[in-house]
N, C-alpha and C positions, 0 to 999 in steps of 0.2 A: 504494500499499499504507499502511497506518496504521502509522506509527513514533511513538515517544516524542520528546520534543524533545532528549533526550540521543542517541538514535539519529540524528536529523536532523542535529546538530552534526557528528556525526563522519562522516556520509555527504556532507554539504557540504563538509567538509575533503577528503575524498578527491576529491570533484569538481574541487576547485581545484588539486589535484595537490601539497596538502602531505604531506611525508614525515616532518616533525619538528615536534614541539610542545615548548616549555620550559615548564616551569611547577612549581605547588605546590599539593597537594590540601587540601581543608577539607569542612566539613560541607556548605555550600550547593552546592558543585560535585561532590559525591560521584557523582551519577546519570552525569554526563558522564564521570568518572574509571571508573566501572564499564563503561560503554561503551567507552572507550578501550583498557580491558583486555583486550575481546574482538577489539580489531582491532591488537593490538600487532606483528602480522607486517607490517602496512601502514603504520603511523604508529610512529615512535619517539617514546617521551617522554623527555625528560631532566628529572630531578628536580634542580632546583637547591638551593642551600643557603638561599636567600633569594629571595622574588618579585622583588626589585629585579634579581638575577642573572638571572633568567628573562626579565625584560623588556630587559636589556642583550644576552643572549645571542640572542633574536630579533632585535634591532636588528643585532648583528655578523653573523648568519646572512643578513639582508637585504642588508646591504652588499656581502659577499662573493660572494653568487650572483646578485643582481639580482632575487630572488623576493621574495614577501612572506614575512616572517617572524611567527611565530604564537606567543603564550603564554597560559597559563591561570592563573587565581588565583580564589581563593574570595572570599567576602564581607567587608566589614569591613577589618581590618588587611591582609588579603591583597590585596585589591584596592588600598588606597591605598599599598602598597609597590611597585606597580608605577608609580606617578605619576612619579618621577624618571626612569625609563627611557623613559617614553610622551613625557615633555618632551624629553628628549634626542633622541628620534627625530624629534619635531616641528620642533625648531630646525633639524635638519640635512636635512629632507624625506626621510625614511626610511619607507619603506612596511611597518607592522606592522599586525597585526590582535591585539589584546588581548581575549580572551572571559573575562569574570569572571561569578560567579553571585551571586544576592543572595537575599535571604530572600522567602518565598512573597508573592504579590501581595497577599494580605489583610494582611500584616503590614508592608507597605511605609508609612513615613511615622509609625510608631509607636514609634520609637527600640528595635526589636527587637534581639535579641541578634546581634552583628556585622552590624547593617544599616548601610550607608552610602550615601550618593548618589554613587555613583562617577560617573554620567552628569554630574551637575552639577559635580564637582569637576574633571573632565577636559575641560569643555567648552572652557576657552581653549588647551588644549594637544594638541587632535585636530582632523584635518580633520573629522571628523564622528564622533557617537557616537550610540548606540541603548541603549534599554531595552525590551525585547521582552516585552511582557504576554499576548500571545495566541501559542500555538504555531502557529497557522496563518501567521502572518507570520515565523517564524523562518528558513526556507529561504531566502525571498526576502531577508530582511535581510542573511543571511550572505553571500550572492552579491553583494548591493549593497555591502556593505563591502570586499570585496576589490576591487571595480570602483575604488570611491573611493580606496582606497589607493593604487591602481598609476596612476590617471588623471591627466594633466597634471603638475602638481608633484605629487610623492608624498607622503605621510605617514601618520600612524598613525590608525586607527579602533578605538575601542572598542564592544564588544557587551556589554551586561549582561542577564542573563537570571535572572529569579527562579527558585527552586527548582522551585516547581510547575509552572512552564512546561517545565522539563526532563522532569518525569514525565508530563504530560498528552500526549495523542496527536493527531495529525493526518495527513492525506493527503499522501504525500509522493511527487514524481515527479523521477527525476534529470534534470538538465538538462545539455545541453552548454554548455560555458564558452566563450564568444567571447573570443580574444585582445584585449586592450586595446591599441590602436594609436593613435599619436600622430595628431593632426589636420594633414591635408596642406595646409590652405589658410591661406596667409600673404598678408598685405597686400602686394600688388604695388608700390604706391606706396612704402610702407617699403623694400621690397628695392632699389628704384631709388635712394632717399635713400641708402640704406647704400652701394651701390656707388659712387655719385658722391662720398661722403666717403672710402672708402677708395682711390679712383684719385686724389684730389686731395692726400693726405696724402704729405708728405715724410718724417716721422718717426714713423710709426706704431708702438704698442706693443701688444701682445695680452695680455689679462688673464684668465685661465681660472679658474672656480669650479665649485662641486660639481655645478652642472646639467649640464656636459659629460659628467660621470661619469654621471650618473643616466641621461641619454638614450642613453648608449651611442654617443657621437659621436667617439669617439677618432680613427678612421680619416679622418672628414671633417675634423675639427679639424687633423690633421696636413697634409692636402692644402691646407687653407685657408691655414695659417701660411706653407708654402712658397710659395704663391701670391702672398700679400701681401708675402712677404719682410721679416718683422718678427720683432723678439725678442719672447720669451714670458716672462710670468711667471704665478704662481698663487697662490691662496689655500690655506690648510689643507686645505680640503675637495675643491680641484681636483686635488690631487696625484695624478699618473700618468695622468691625460687627455692631456696632452702628454709625451713621453719626457724624464725628467729628466736623461737622459744626452746628449741632442741638443744640438749648439753654439749654437743659437738660444735656449736655455732660460737664464735669469738667475737662477733661485732666486726664493724665496717674496717676497711683498710685504707691507709692513706694518711692526708693531711690531717683530717679529724678522725681518723680511725682509732680504735681502742689500742692501748699499749700491748695487749695480749696478742690481738691480730699483727701489728706492725713487729713485735719481737719474734713471734713465731714464724713468719714469713722470712724475716731475715736470719732465721735459724735452721729453716727446713732444708732437706736434701733434694726434694722434689717438690716443685709448685705446679699442680695440675690448674690450668687456666681454662676455665668453662665459659667461653661467649663474652670475654671481656677484652678491651682494646688497650690496655695499659695507658690510660690517661695519666697526664703529668701530676694531676691531683692525688692520683694513687700511688705512682711509683716515687715521689720525691726525686732525689738525685737518681736518675735512670742508670746511670753506670755502676750505682752502689746498690741497686734493687736486686733483693734475693741473690746477693753475691754467692752464697754457700750452696745455692740450688741449681740442679738441672731444672729447666722449664719446659714443660709439656703443655702446648696450646691446643684446644678444639674450638674451632670457628668455622662458620660457614663462607666466610669472605677471606679468600686467600691473601688480600692486600693487607690483612691485618698482621699476617705473620712477619716478624723481624721489622716492623715499622717503627715502634717505638722502643722495644726491647728486644735484643737479639735472645733467641729462643734456641733450646736444645733440639727438640723436634716438635713437629705440630701434625695434627689431623683436620683435614678440610672436610667439612661436611655440616648438615644440619644437627644440632646440640642433641635433639631428642633421638635421631636416627644413631648418631655415634655411640652415644651413651647406652641405647639399646643393644648395640652390637658387644660393647665392652662388658655389659652387665651379663650377657649370655657366656662370654668366655672367661670371666673373672671369677676365681675361687675366693672364698672368704680369707681375708688378711686380718692381721692381729698386730696392732702397734700400741699395745697399752702403755708401755713404758713412756713413748712419746706424748701419747694423750694425757697421761698423768702429769707430765712436766707442763703442758699447756694449760690444764686444769688448775695448777698451781697459780701459773699466771693470773688466770681469770679472777683467782681469789684474791690475789695479791695487788692487782691493778684494777679494781671495779670503777665505772663511772660514777662521779659523784657531782653534787651540786648544795648550795647552801640551803638547808632544809626548812627554815623558817619564815622565809619571805616568797612572794610571788615571783618566779622565774620561769623562763623558757622551757627548762627540763620538766619543772612541776606541773607546768600546763599540759605539755605532752602526755606525760605518765597519766596525769588526772583524765585526759581524753582517752587514753588506752583502758583506763579502769571503767569508766562509764560505757565505752564502747564494746567492753570485753575483746578487743582485739579485732573486731569485726567489720570496722568501717573502712571506706576508701579514704585515705590520707592524700591530699594533694598539698602541695607547698609552693610558695614563691621561691626567691633565692637569697641565700644569706645566712646568718645565724641560726634563724628559727628553722630553716631547711635542714640545717646539720642536726640540731637538737630533735626534730622530728624523724631524723635518720637514725639517731642514736637511742632515743627512748622508747620509741613505739615498736612494739614486737611484731613484726610483719610474718604471718605463719602461711600466708597464700600469695601466690603472684597477682600482678594487676591490682594490687591494693595500695601501692605508694606511687604516686603519679608526681614527676618533678622534671624541670629541665635541667639536665645533668651536663651535657656537652657545651650547650651554648650559654648556660647560666642566665636565663633570661628573666629579668625582673619584670612582673607584670603577667607572667605567665599563668599563675595558679587559680586566678578567680575564673577566667574563662574556661580552663580546663576543668575546673570543678564543675561548672555548668553541664560541659559534655559529659563528663562521668556520671552525674546524676541523671541525665536524659537517656544514657545508655544503661544505666544500672539503678532504675527507679527504686528498687526495693532496699538498696544499700544506704546507710548513713554515710553521707559525704561532707568531709569537713577541709575547708582550705586553711592552711596556716600560714599568715603571712607576717612579714615585718611591715612598720608603717610607711617605710620608704618604698617597698613593693607596692603596697596597698594603693598609695597615690597614683601609681602608673596607670592602671586600668579600673579604678574603683567604680567607673561609670557602668562596669557590667552587672554592679547591684541592681541597677534599673532593669536590667535583662532578666535577671532572677525574679524579680517582682512581677515583671510583665508577663512572664509565663509560667508565673507560680512554681519556680524550680527551687526547693526548699534547701538550700546549701547552708551550711554554718559557716561563717565566716570568722575565724579567729585572728586578731590583729594583736601581735606581740609587740607593744608599742614602747620603744625605749627614747622616742624623740629624736634617733640619731640613725645614720646609715650604718647599722651595727658592725658588719663584718668589716666594712671599709674602716671604721673608727678603732676596731681589735687591731688592724694592721697599722694603722697610724699610732696606736697607743705602743705598740711592741717594737715596731721597725722605723717608725718616722718621728721619734722624739716627741711624741704627744702633741703633734702639729695637726689640729683637727680641721683641716682645710676641706670647706664645702661639704661637711658631713652633718652638722647640727640643723635638725628638723623641728627645733622648738619653737613653734609658732601658734598661732591661733586656730588652728584647724581642728574641728570637734567631729570625730567619726560616729558619734552617738547621732548628733543632729543631723549629719550627713545621710547616715543610714535611714533615719526617720524621713527625711525630705524625699528619699527615693522610694518610700513605702515600705521599707523593711523594719524589722525590730532592731533597736539598738540598745547595747546595754554596756555600761563600762564597770570594770573591777580593778582593784587595787590590792586585794589580800586572796590568799589561798581559799578562803571559805567562800569568798564573794564568787570567784570563778568556778568553785565546784557547783554552787547553786544556780549560776547563770548558764554553765552549759547543761546542767540536768534540765532547766528550763527550755532551753533551746531545742533539747532532744525531743521535747513533747509539743512544739508549737505547730510544726508542719508549715512553716514558711521561712523565707530568708531571714537569717539572724545576723547581725555584726557584733561580736563581742570584742570590745576595746580594752586590752590586758596592758596595763600600765606597769612597766619594769623599770629597774635601774639601767642608766646608760652605760654602764660600764660593766655590765654582765659580758662573760666571755664563753666561747666554745672550748671546752677542753676535752681531750688532749689536743695538741696542736704541733706540726712539724712545720719549722721555717722553711719559707721557700728556698728551694735549692738544696735542702739537707737530706740526708738519707732518712728513711721512715723509722729507724731504729733510734733516732734522736728525736722521739716524740718527747714532748714535756707537758706540764700541766701548772696548775696554780701553786702547789706545794714545791714543785722543782723550782719555779721562779723564787719563791720567798727563799729556798735552801742556798740560792746562788747570791743572794744579797748579803 
């Protein structure tokens, strides 16, 4: 049948099982929005307050559900406003499809009103992107985009469609969508090498990254850990792949990782890396990272092998597939002596904070207690992000959503809306600092408009906390442009946008406020006033090896 380009866009989204689109309309994309209006009973559209919020919402939807997130934007500034969200998804390997529309084909390249080369702009931050100048190619391009977003290492794909293409007609035939399955073929020689390395190790450590979450390998990972009988650490992106309440779990690795994990990885003789990319925030001084260990890396992307850290050997393949093969061939191992040593470290170096006042760690632990560890926790970027990673025990994958690679302030609120839309039965809490909240706090209006009951917790220290921490420790306490102590009232702001606003200054007040927020069934903003000089501990200084982690007590002892 003959359909317009706009009709083809909507039909292809329905083919792909898309139930929600996040976006913001404009002139160039009007034909698509007009068609979307006619299918509002099949595809829900969430009108965000800003296109950046739409891209983050699509990202949060994808992380929470495992499906492809979709966002729309018009040409020019509408399209460029998606860029930060696309880059965020690219750095963390999140599958989203961003559909933008542009000026007509005859106006391209002529500096027309609201024209922008969005395909050129996003080329470095997408897995692939397209500009579709012929309506006959539109359906196949959209189908291809979804495959690319999901296949192998996931990531964002952008499709730019000139306005006249959305109006032109072409023959459309519905297609049956084949599921994108991981490749089963894994090099057997690499598998045998991995098995030999694992069997030979006396002090193995398993380091888990976001690839284990993306591949859905939690069960295989759990079996693997128990068979190897090794302690487990994770990256920010790997949280929840292995249960955070398991005795073998030792906390996060790296700049704000636990001393147990940092010391243990520095002393192990085999580091098994499962779907992690050796970020500089994990390795510290890369030349001194795990220098006593052989390194075995398992990753779907061969480009990650020997990119940041030189490894001993690697297995290229989907994490779920590779671990399944290893589990079949691996016998039960025993490393009780090594485990006992790591458990002694856990006892000697626990995470700790000042117990009597309202602090970020207390807030996170109280959220954990009241949600019984079953919430989806979303964060912005900074101190609150690290506290959320350290003090909430993530026992399931896709329950901790955060911008790891790009470190995007303003990510969390939009992402929390996407997560709640995708997982309506889950409690969704966005933990923010006041600096991050200011960046995209307009999305509270989106939450109210669409009645999306997210709980927004603002850990408000009236400063840019993480930057101030660096200024305090490494820049002679010169607090350049990091003080936010002004007259902004987040409670009044929340109320002005139609949400519930609550201010708390004590542990008891937060306990009561969060308990109330869980029962309200509407968007809530809790403004939590904490001290401006609370810090994230432990910490590794920039450029130092991770076994030189220090905390507040270490600083005092040096004086």
